[in-house]
C-alpha positions in Angstrom: 95.5 63.5 -41.2 91.8 64.1 -41.0 89.0 61.5 -41.4 85.4 62.7 -41.6 82.7 60.0 -41.0 78.9 59.8 -41.0 76.6 56.8 -40.3 73.1 56.1 -39.2 72.6 54.6 -35.7 72.8 50.8 -35.4 74.8 48.1 -37.4 74.8 50.1 -40.7 77.6 51.1 -43.0 78.7 54.6 -43.0 80.7 56.8 -45.4 84.1 58.5 -44.9 86.5 60.8 -46.6 90.0 61.4 -45.5 92.8 63.9 -46.3 96.5 64.1 -45.5 98.4 60.8 -45.2 95.4 58.8 -46.3 93.7 60.6 -49.2 90.8 58.3 -49.5 87.0 57.9 -49.4 84.7 54.9 -49.1 82.6 53.2 -46.6 83.3 51.9 -43.0 81.7 49.5 -40.6 81.9 49.0 -36.9 83.3 45.5 -36.2 83.1 45.8 -32.4 81.3 48.1 -30.0 81.6 47.9 -26.2 79.8 50.3 -23.9 81.3 51.3 -20.5 79.8 53.4 -17.7 76.2 52.8 -19.0 74.8 53.5 -15.5 76.3 57.1 -15.5 73.6 59.8 -15.7 75.2 62.1 -18.3 77.8 60.1 -20.3 78.8 56.7 -21.7 82.1 55.5 -23.0 82.2 53.6 -26.3 85.1 51.5 -27.3 84.7 50.9 -31.1 86.7 49.1 -33.7 86.0 50.3 -37.3 87.2 49.0 -40.7 87.5 51.5 -43.5 87.2 50.2 -47.1 88.6 52.6 -49.7 89.5 52.3 -53.4 93.2 51.8 -52.5 93.0 49.5 -49.5 91.6 49.1 -46.0 92.6 50.3 -42.6 91.2 49.6 -39.1 91.1 51.9 -36.2 90.2 51.4 -32.6 88.7 54.4 -30.7 87.7 55.2 -27.0 84.9 57.8 -27.2 83.1 59.5 -24.3 79.6 60.5 -25.3 78.2 63.3 -23.1 74.6 64.4 -22.7 73.6 67.8 -24.1 70.5 70.0 -23.4 68.8 68.0 -26.2 68.1 64.5 -24.8 68.5 63.1 -28.3 72.0 64.6 -28.9 75.4 63.5 -27.4 78.7 65.2 -28.0 81.7 62.9 -28.6 85.4 63.3 -27.5 88.0 60.6 -27.4 91.1 59.1 -28.9 91.9 56.7 -31.8 94.8 54.5 -33.1 95.3 52.6 -36.3 95.6 48.9 -35.6 95.7 47.3 -39.1 95.8 48.0 -42.8 96.1 46.4 -46.2 97.6 47.6 -49.5 99.3 51.0 -49.2 98.0 51.2 -45.6 99.6 48.0 -44.4 102.5 49.7 -42.6 100.6 52.7 -41.3 100.8 53.7 -37.6 98.8 56.6 -36.3 96.8 58.1 -33.4 94.9 61.2 -32.6 91.7 62.7 -31.3 88.1 62.2 -32.2 85.2 64.7 -31.9 81.6 64.7 -33.1 78.0 64.2 -32.3 75.5 61.4 -32.1 72.2 63.0 -33.1 69.1 60.7 -32.8 67.0 63.5 -34.2 68.8 63.1 -37.5 69.6 59.3 -37.1 73.3 60.3 -37.7 76.6 59.9 -36.0 79.1 62.3 -37.3 82.7 62.2 -36.2 86.0 63.8 -37.1 89.4 62.1 -36.4 92.4 64.2 -36.5 96.0 63.1 -35.8 99.3 62.0 -37.1 100.2 58.9 -39.3 103.5 57.5 -40.3 104.7 54.5 -42.3 106.8 51.8 -40.8 
């Protein structure tokens, strides 16, 4: 499964599209964001819970993402893990996990991430 996401910085809705076990598109929102290691000079760890609302149902995932500084002080690279924690409709019995990569680019006011992994029902 692959989920592609984009959203502006701040408490704004983003958009997603997914393929594989969840062929869906729609919007998503961060329902919880906790920052860790904020005093580190070149990285921060973000623990985020996101609810995805599609045409067929909803699913919620939790991710732990390390954002690392780049040569551009306004751009961070993202690497981490995710796990599905909840779902409704056809996504109610989903269990899944995987890796997340992406960028947080303040120059473009955009956080872009790709979640890849495996999902199963039951």
